[in-house]
C-alpha positions in Angstrom: -240.9 19.8 37.0 -242.9 19.6 40.2 -245.8 21.9 41.1 -243.6 24.0 43.4 -241.1 24.7 40.7 -243.8 25.4 38.1 -245.5 27.9 40.4 -242.3 29.6 41.4 -241.2 29.9 37.8 -244.5 31.6 36.8 -244.5 33.9 39.7 -240.9 34.7 39.3 -241.5 35.8 35.7 -244.6 37.8 36.8 -242.5 39.8 39.3 -240.5 41.3 36.5 -243.5 43.4 35.5 -244.6 44.5 39.0 -243.7 47.4 41.1 -241.4 46.2 43.9 -243.1 46.6 47.3 -241.5 48.7 50.0 -240.8 45.6 52.1 -238.6 44.2 49.3 -236.8 47.5 49.0 -235.9 47.1 52.6 -234.3 43.7 51.9 -230.6 43.3 51.2 -229.5 42.8 47.6 -228.5 39.3 48.5 -231.8 38.5 50.1 -233.8 39.9 47.2 -231.7 38.0 44.6 -232.8 34.8 46.2 -236.5 35.5 45.2 -235.8 36.4 41.6 -233.8 33.3 40.9 -235.7 30.8 43.1 -237.1 28.8 40.3 -233.6 27.4 39.6 -232.5 26.9 43.2 -231.8 23.7 45.1 -233.4 23.9 48.5 -230.9 22.7 51.2 -231.3 21.5 54.7 -228.3 21.3 57.0 -228.3 18.5 59.5 -225.5 18.8 62.1 -224.2 22.3 62.9 -221.0 21.7 64.8 -217.4 22.4 63.7 -218.0 21.7 60.0 -220.9 24.1 59.8 -219.0 27.4 59.4 -217.0 26.3 56.4 -219.8 24.3 54.8 -222.2 27.2 55.2 -219.7 29.7 53.8 -219.2 27.5 50.8 -222.9 26.9 50.3 -223.7 30.6 50.4 -221.1 31.4 47.7 -223.2 29.3 45.3 -226.2 31.3 44.0 -228.2 28.2 43.0 -228.4 27.0 46.6 -231.1 28.2 49.0 -230.7 27.3 52.7 -234.2 26.3 53.8 -233.6 24.5 57.1 -231.1 24.2 59.9 -231.3 21.1 62.0 -229.4 20.2 65.1 -230.1 18.5 68.5 -228.6 21.5 70.3 -230.5 24.7 70.4 -227.5 27.1 70.5 -226.0 25.5 67.4 -229.1 26.4 65.3 -229.0 30.0 66.7 -225.3 30.3 65.7 -226.0 28.9 62.2 -228.7 31.4 61.6 -226.5 34.3 62.8 -223.9 33.2 60.3 -226.4 32.8 57.5 -227.8 36.3 58.2 -224.4 37.9 58.0 -223.5 36.0 54.8 -226.8 36.2 52.9 -229.2 38.5 54.8 -231.9 35.9 55.5 -232.6 33.2 58.1 -233.5 29.5 57.7 -236.2 27.5 59.4 -235.2 25.8 62.6 -235.9 22.2 63.4 -234.4 19.7 65.9 -235.9 16.5 64.5 -234.6 15.7 61.0 -237.6 13.4 60.4 -239.8 16.5 60.1 -237.5 17.8 57.4 -237.6 14.5 55.5 -241.3 15.0 55.2 -241.0 18.5 53.6 -241.4 18.2 49.9 -239.8 21.6 49.4 -236.4 20.2 50.5 -234.3 19.0 47.5 -231.1 18.0 49.3 -229.6 17.5 52.7 -226.1 18.2 53.9 -225.3 15.8 56.7 -222.5 16.9 59.1 -223.6 15.0 62.2 -221.5 12.7 64.4 -220.5 9.6 62.5 -223.2 7.3 63.9 -225.9 9.3 62.2 -224.4 9.5 58.7 -225.7 6.3 57.2 -229.1 6.4 58.9 -229.6 10.1 57.9 -228.5 9.5 54.3 -230.7 6.5 53.8 -233.8 8.1 55.3 -233.1 11.2 53.2 -232.9 9.2 50.0 -236.1 7.3 51.0 -237.8 10.7 51.3 -236.6 11.7 47.8 -233.6 13.9 48.8 -230.1 14.1 47.4 -227.4 13.9 49.9 -224.0 15.6 50.6 -222.5 13.4 53.2 -219.6 14.5 55.3 -216.9 11.9 56.0 -216.9 9.3 57.2 -219.8 8.2 55.0 -220.5 5.3 57.4 -219.9 4.2 60.9 -219.2 0.6 59.9 -218.9 -1.6 56.8 -222.5 -2.8 56.8 -223.6 0.8 56.7 -221.4 1.3 53.6 -223.4 -1.5 51.9 -226.6 0.1 52.9 -225.8 3.5 51.5 -224.8 2.1 48.1 -227.9 -0.1 48.1 -230.2 2.9 48.8 -228.4 5.1 46.3 -228.9 2.6 43.5 -232.5 1.9 44.5 -233.6 5.5 44.8 -231.2 6.8 42.1 -230.3 9.9 44.1 -227.1 12.0 44.0 -224.9 11.1 47.0 -221.5 12.7 47.3 -219.1 12.2 50.2 -217.4 15.3 51.6 -213.8 14.3 50.9 -213.4 17.7 49.3 -209.8 17.2 48.0 -211.4 15.1 45.2 -212.4 18.4 43.8 -209.0 20.1 44.2 -207.6 21.3 40.9 -204.0 20.5 41.8 -204.9 17.0 43.1 -207.0 16.1 40.0 -204.1 17.3 37.8 -201.2 15.5 39.4 -203.1 12.3 40.0 -204.1 12.2 36.3 -200.5 12.7 35.5 -199.5 9.9 37.9 -202.0 7.6 36.1 -200.3 8.5 32.8 -196.8 7.6 34.1 -195.5 10.8 35.6 -193.4 8.8 38.1 -193.3 5.5 36.3 -195.1 2.5 37.8 -196.6 3.4 41.2 -196.3 0.8 43.9 -196.6 2.5 47.3 -198.1 5.4 49.2 -197.5 6.8 52.7 -200.3 8.9 54.2 -200.0 10.8 57.5 -201.8 13.1 59.9 -200.3 14.8 63.0 -202.1 16.9 65.7 -201.6 18.0 69.3 -205.0 17.2 70.8 -204.9 17.7 74.6 -206.7 16.1 77.5 -210.4 15.2 77.2 -212.7 15.0 80.2 -213.3 11.8 82.0 -216.9 10.7 81.5 -219.1 11.3 84.4 -222.9 10.6 84.4 -224.9 13.8 84.6 -227.9 15.6 83.1 -227.5 16.6 79.5 -226.6 20.3 79.0 -229.4 22.8 78.5 -230.8 22.8 75.0 -229.5 19.3 74.0 -232.0 16.6 73.0 -229.9 13.7 74.2 -232.3 11.0 72.8 -232.1 12.5 69.3 -228.3 12.8 69.6 -228.1 9.1 70.2 -230.3 8.4 67.2 -229.5 4.9 65.9 -227.2 4.1 68.7 -228.4 2.1 71.8 -229.6 4.3 74.6 -227.4 5.2 77.6 -227.2 7.9 80.2 -225.5 11.2 79.2 -221.9 11.5 80.3 -219.9 14.7 80.4 -218.8 16.0 77.9 -219.9 13.6 75.2 -221.9 15.8 72.8 -219.3 18.4 72.0 -216.8 16.6 69.8 -215.5 14.2 72.5 -217.9 11.6 71.2 -215.0 10.9 68.8 -212.8 9.5 71.5 -215.3 7.9 73.8 -215.5 4.2 72.7 -217.4 3.3 69.5 -221.0 4.2 70.0 -220.8 7.5 68.0 -217.3 7.9 66.5 -214.8 6.0 64.4 -211.5 7.3 66.0 -208.9 9.4 64.3 -208.9 7.1 61.3 -212.5 7.9 60.6 -211.9 11.6 61.3 -208.8 12.2 59.2 -207.4 9.0 57.7 -210.5 9.0 55.5 -209.1 12.0 53.5 -205.5 10.9 53.1 -206.2 7.2 52.5 -208.6 8.3 49.8 -205.8 10.3 48.0 -203.5 7.3 48.3 -206.0 4.8 46.9 -206.9 7.2 44.1 -203.3 7.8 43.1 -202.4 4.0 43.2 -205.6 3.2 41.4 -206.5 0.3 43.7 -209.7 -0.9 45.4 -209.9 -3.3 48.3 -206.8 -4.7 49.9 -206.2 -8.4 50.5 -204.4 -7.9 53.9 -204.4 -5.3 56.7 -202.1 -5.0 59.7 -202.4 -2.4 62.4 -200.4 -1.2 65.4 -202.5 1.2 67.5 -202.5 2.3 71.1 -203.4 5.1 73.5 -200.0 6.6 74.4 -200.9 10.0 75.8 -202.6 11.3 79.0 -203.3 7.8 80.1 -205.6 8.9 82.9 -207.9 11.1 80.8 -211.3 10.2 79.2 -209.9 9.2 75.8 -210.7 5.5 75.4 -209.6 4.6 71.8 -206.1 4.7 70.2 -204.4 8.1 69.8 -201.5 6.6 67.7 -202.0 4.3 64.7 -199.8 2.7 62.1 -201.5 0.6 59.5 -200.4 -1.2 56.4 -202.7 -2.2 53.5 -201.5 -4.7 50.9 -203.1 -4.7 47.4 -202.7 -7.0 44.4 -200.1 -6.0 41.9 -197.5 -5.5 44.6 -198.9 -2.2 45.8 -199.3 -1.0 49.4 -200.5 2.0 51.5 -199.1 2.9 54.9 -201.0 5.1 57.3 -199.4 7.0 60.2 -201.8 8.9 62.4 -200.7 10.7 65.5 -203.5 12.5 67.3 -201.5 13.9 70.2 -197.9 14.4 69.0 -197.5 17.2 66.5 -194.0 16.5 65.4 -193.8 17.3 61.7 -197.0 19.3 61.8 -195.3 22.5 60.5 -193.1 20.7 58.0 -195.8 19.8 55.5 -198.9 21.2 57.0 -199.5 18.3 59.4 -201.0 16.0 56.8 -200.4 14.6 53.3 -199.6 11.7 51.1 -196.4 10.6 49.4 -196.8 8.5 46.2 -193.8 6.3 45.2 -193.1 5.2 41.7 -190.3 3.5 39.8 -189.1 6.8 38.4 -189.8 9.3 41.2 -192.3 10.3 43.8 -194.9 12.9 44.5 -196.0 14.5 47.8 -199.6 15.8 47.8 -201.4 17.8 50.4 -204.1 20.5 50.4 -201.6 23.2 49.7 -200.2 21.7 46.5 -197.8 19.0 45.4 -194.1 18.4 45.0 -192.6 16.2 42.3 -189.2 14.5 42.9 -187.0 12.5 40.6 -185.7 9.0 41.5 -182.7 10.6 43.3 -184.9 12.7 45.5 -184.3 16.0 43.7 -187.2 18.4 43.7 -188.3 18.8 40.1 -191.5 20.7 40.4 -193.3 22.6 43.2 -196.9 23.5 42.6 -198.8 25.7 45.0 -202.5 25.3 44.9 -204.9 28.0 43.9 -207.6 26.2 46.0 -207.2 27.5 49.5 -208.1 24.9 52.1 -206.9 24.7 55.7 -204.5 22.0 56.7 -204.6 20.3 60.1 -207.3 22.6 61.5 -210.3 20.9 62.9 -213.0 22.9 61.0 -211.5 23.0 57.5 -212.6 25.6 55.0 -212.0 26.9 51.5 -212.2 26.6 47.8 -212.1 22.8 47.6 -215.3 22.6 49.7 -216.9 25.2 47.4 -215.8 23.3 44.3 -217.0 20.0 45.8 -220.4 21.6 46.5 -220.5 23.0 42.9 -219.8 19.5 41.7 -222.7 18.1 43.8 -225.0 20.8 42.5 -224.0 20.2 38.9 -224.8 16.5 39.3 -228.3 17.3 40.7 -229.1 19.9 38.0 -227.3 18.7 35.0 -226.2 15.1 35.6 -222.5 16.1 35.9 -220.3 13.2 37.1 -219.6 13.3 40.8 -216.0 13.6 41.9 -216.7 11.4 44.9 -219.7 9.2 44.1 -220.8 7.1 47.1 -220.1 3.7 45.4 -216.4 4.7 45.1 -216.2 6.6 48.4 -217.2 3.6 50.4 -214.1 1.8 49.1 -211.8 4.4 50.5 -213.9 4.4 53.7 -213.4 0.6 54.0 -209.7 1.2 54.6 -210.6 3.1 57.8 -213.1 0.4 58.9 -210.5 -2.3 58.3 -207.9 -0.5 60.4 -210.4 0.0 63.2 -211.5 -3.6 63.0 -207.9 -4.9 63.0 -207.3 -2.8 66.2 -210.5 -3.8 67.9 -210.2 -7.5 67.1 -206.4 -7.4 67.7 -205.8 -9.4 64.6 -204.3 -9.2 61.1 -207.1 -9.2 58.5 -207.3 -11.3 55.4 -209.8 -9.8 52.9 -211.4 -10.9 49.7 -210.1 -8.1 47.5 -212.9 -8.6 45.0 -215.8 -8.2 47.4 -214.2 -6.5 50.4 -215.4 -9.1 52.8 -213.2 -10.0 55.8 -212.3 -13.7 55.9 -211.8 -13.9 59.7 -215.1 -14.8 61.5 -213.9 -13.2 64.8 -213.2 -9.9 63.1 -216.5 -10.0 61.1 -218.4 -9.4 64.4 -217.3 -5.7 63.9 -218.8 -5.5 60.4 -221.9 -4.0 61.9 -223.0 -2.8 65.4 -226.0 -2.9 67.7 -228.9 -0.5 66.9 -231.6 1.1 69.0 -234.8 -0.8 68.3 -236.9 1.0 65.6 -233.8 2.8 64.2 -232.6 -0.1 62.0 -232.2 0.4 58.2 -233.0 -2.5 56.0 -231.7 -3.3 52.5 -233.9 -2.5 49.6 
């Protein structure tokens, strides 16, 4: 137990015999309860306060053993909005900080939730572990395959708890049906089809201009090579503007569904990847990567996963919630999404329809619900009690590799041959996308 926890434990016990000051009487019940139980609390810092912040913060504040100590974002107004939400939910405010490096230096911080743009994920996670922090890392856990190697290397070296935010791994119905699949529910499984449909509209064409008020553009770029600001990069559109900051729709949403498929099929690295991907919509807008992708991953044991991601054509969105995964076996099939699962026999007859008790939104951009809360609880349990993680980083990076392979196949315009034992790509031309260029001074080295 460190000095801070020893001190808080002693003072917390002492408070029980004291008269409560009038200032504490004025506090809300939620705020006061934070003080009494603080010796057992895990102090959190949030880095990245965009679209994932509202649901992540709602989930974190449902868990009494978490204390929100810091909010960190490169945009002033996002920190203000986060504290407004926290005050409504819990009756207190967190410290504000734009530069995450200052939070790394604070010994009071036990863990960091990273929900930044993709290019910050591996750098933030590795620096956090180096500073002695545990990490809850939103998907994708890396911007490229080299960063996946780095995160696993740092986790093993520093022995910290690192959980990727693919929250369906903590879904009660998903855990249940996939365990049943592994025990033979639908015979021998051999294939999965994962999909995501959305109706994203036009995005602005990039025009060089001054960064918006309150944005630290240099910090936003972080590990990425420096360039001038273009409208409207910072607010979500970084996902669709080339590869400096984002990983396309595959990194954004295929991460979730491909993880379910790989989990159900009980496979690791593929030996071959083929991709068809293009930009098909609003050809004159600022979107520069694909908005339509079909990918096929082949695994040993005659198993395969197909991915179908359509960012700007929502056909089928209302049929099954806009996203999900179908698992095929020799004796039937199972459709799984965030709302539940459906079991079919070999003739296609519906045998069982299970609606989940874990509410979690479907194709919505921000996500929210019980799965995230359960995933946080699992993260907390691992920190405090050594509970096994539902998505430990050394397994999460394998699912993430499928996304990176698909993007590399698209960018290199080639079919990929892969060593399915090591995950290394055999094509030297494609291997140039294994990593990326970094801003000098922001590189992360293997331990």
